[in-house]
C-alpha positions as YAML, in Angstrom:
chain: A
units: angstrom
residues:
- id: 1
  name: MET
  ca: [5.07, 26.88, 12.64]
- id: 2
  name: PRO
  ca: [2.70, 26.06, 9.63]
- id: 3
  name: GLN
  ca: [5.77, 24.80, 7.74]
- id: 4
  name: ASP
  ca: [6.29, 22.03, 10.36]
- id: 5
  name: SER
  ca: [2.73, 20.76, 10.08]
- id: 6
  name: ARG
  ca: [2.87, 20.82, 6.31]
- id: 7
  name: ARG
  ca: [6.21, 19.02, 6.32]
- id: 8
  name: SER
  ca: [4.94, 16.30, 8.63]
- id: 9
  name: SER
  ca: [1.85, 15.87, 6.47]
- id: 10
  name: GLY
  ca: [3.94, 15.44, 3.38]
- id: 11
  name: ARG
  ca: [6.08, 12.99, 5.19]
- id: 12
  name: LEU
  ca: [3.00, 10.91, 6.19]
- id: 13
  name: GLN
  ca: [1.76, 10.92, 2.57]
- id: 14
  name: ARG
  ca: [5.14, 9.66, 1.26]
- id: 15
  name: ILE
  ca: [5.34, 6.95, 3.95]
- id: 16
  name: LEU
  ca: [1.80, 5.83, 3.05]
- id: 17
  name: ALA
  ca: [2.53, 5.86, -0.64]
- id: 18
  name: TYR
  ca: [5.70, 3.91, -0.24]
- id: 19
  name: ILE
  ca: [4.03, 1.27, 1.97]
- id: 20
  name: ALA
  ca: [1.12, 0.91, -0.44]
- id: 21
  name: VAL
  ca: [3.45, 0.42, -3.43]
- id: 22
  name: ALA
  ca: [5.60, -2.02, -1.56]
- id: 23
  name: LEU
  ca: [2.71, -4.14, -0.35]
- id: 24
  name: ILE
  ca: [0.94, -4.26, -3.70]
- id: 25
  name: GLY
  ca: [4.22, -4.75, -5.64]
- id: 26
  name: LEU
  ca: [5.22, -7.70, -3.39]
- id: 27
  name: SER
  ca: [1.76, -9.17, -3.60]
- id: 28
  name: VAL
  ca: [1.82, -9.10, -7.46]
- id: 29
  name: ILE
  ca: [5.26, -10.76, -7.43]
- id: 30
  name: ALA
  ca: [3.96, -13.44, -5.01]
- id: 31
  name: ILE
  ca: [1.04, -14.12, -7.22]
- id: 32
  name: LEU
  ca: [3.22, -14.33, -10.32]
- id: 33
  name: ILE
  ca: [5.56, -16.81, -8.53]
- id: 34
  name: VAL
  ca: [2.70, -18.99, -7.46]
- id: 35
  name: LEU
  ca: [1.28, -18.91, -11.01]
- id: 36
  name: ALA
  ca: [4.67, -19.75, -12.57]
- id: 37
  name: VAL
  ca: [5.28, -22.63, -10.16]
- id: 38
  name: ALA
  ca: [1.81, -23.95, -10.68]
- id: 39
  name: GLY
  ca: [2.19, -23.66, -14.46]
- id: 40
  name: THR
  ca: [5.36, -25.79, -14.40]
- id: 41
  name: GLY
  ca: [3.73, -28.51, -12.28]
- id: 42
  name: ALA
  ca: [6.37, -28.19, -9.55]
- id: 43
  name: LYS
  ca: [5.46, -28.32, -5.95]
- id: 44
  name: LEU
  ca: [6.05, -25.51, -3.43]
- id: 45
  name: SER
  ca: [7.41, -26.35, -0.07]
- id: 46
  name: ALA
  ca: [4.97, -26.25, 2.89]
- id: 47
  name: VAL
  ca: [6.50, -23.08, 4.39]
- id: 48
  name: TRP
  ca: [7.11, -21.03, 1.21]
- id: 49
  name: GLY
  ca: [4.00, -22.22, -0.53]
- id: 50
  name: GLY
  ca: [1.74, -21.23, 2.33]
- id: 51
  name: SER
  ca: [3.49, -17.94, 2.77]
- id: 52
  name: LEU
  ca: [3.27, -17.05, -0.94]
- id: 53
  name: ILE
  ca: [-0.45, -17.93, -1.16]
- id: 54
  name: VAL
  ca: [-1.45, -16.13, 2.12]
- id: 55
  name: PHE
  ca: [0.69, -13.02, 1.70]
- id: 56
  name: PRO
  ca: [-1.42, -11.44, -1.08]
- id: 57
  name: LEU
  ca: [-4.55, -12.15, 0.98]
- id: 58
  name: ILE
  ca: [-3.22, -9.92, 3.77]
- id: 59
  name: ALA
  ca: [-1.05, -7.43, 1.86]
- id: 60
  name: LEU
  ca: [-3.50, -6.33, -0.93]
- id: 61
  name: PRO
  ca: [-6.16, -5.20, 1.54]
- id: 62
  name: LEU
  ca: [-3.59, -3.40, 3.64]
- id: 63
  name: GLY
  ca: [-2.26, -1.68, 0.51]
- id: 64
  name: ALA
  ca: [-5.78, -0.58, -0.38]
- id: 65
  name: ILE
  ca: [-6.24, 0.82, 3.16]
- id: 66
  name: CYS
  ca: [-2.99, 2.73, 2.79]
- id: 67
  name: ILE
  ca: [-4.26, 4.23, -0.51]
- id: 68
  name: VAL
  ca: [-7.56, 5.34, 1.17]
- id: 69
  name: ALA
  ca: [-5.56, 6.72, 4.03]
- id: 70
  name: LEU
  ca: [-3.35, 8.60, 1.48]
- id: 71
  name: PHE
  ca: [-6.45, 10.20, -0.15]
- id: 72
  name: VAL
  ca: [-7.90, 11.17, 3.26]
- id: 73
  name: THR
  ca: [-4.73, 12.80, 4.36]
- id: 74
  name: GLY
  ca: [-4.50, 14.66, 1.09]
- id: 75
  name: MET
  ca: [-8.05, 15.94, 1.38]
- id: 76
  name: ILE
  ca: [-7.29, 17.07, 4.98]
- id: 77
  name: GLU
  ca: [-4.21, 18.90, 3.90]
- id: 78
  name: ARG
  ca: [-6.06, 20.61, 1.14]
- id: 79
  name: ARG
  ca: [-8.77, 21.83, 3.44]
- id: 80
  name: ARG
  ca: [-6.19, 23.04, 5.87]
- id: 81
  name: LEU
  ca: [-4.22, 24.97, 3.26]
- id: 82
  name: ASN
  ca: [-7.36, 26.51, 1.61]
- id: 83
  name: PRO
  ca: [-10.06, 26.94, 4.36]
- id: 84
  name: GLY
  ca: [-12.18, 29.47, 2.35]
- id: 85
  name: ALA
  ca: [-13.00, 27.20, -0.48]
- id: 86
  name: THR
  ca: [-16.04, 24.99, 0.41]
- id: 87
  name: LYS
  ca: [-17.31, 22.81, -2.32]
...
């Protein structure tokens, strides 16, 4: 039975890590696209330009929340696996 709880905790950590990397990576790509387009002097369309500017504003904080949740789940798992060590 302990194997199942450890396996689900590892799965949760992997999911949080992948979500954080995807959100932060896509945000960086969106920022680079906006900077490249602004550097060339071209205009972004209303739909794509607004989406590319707003996406990092939402995705970067969500990525940071996923990283914090990843650390919290890691600490919880360590305490569960080693209950005698209090520091």
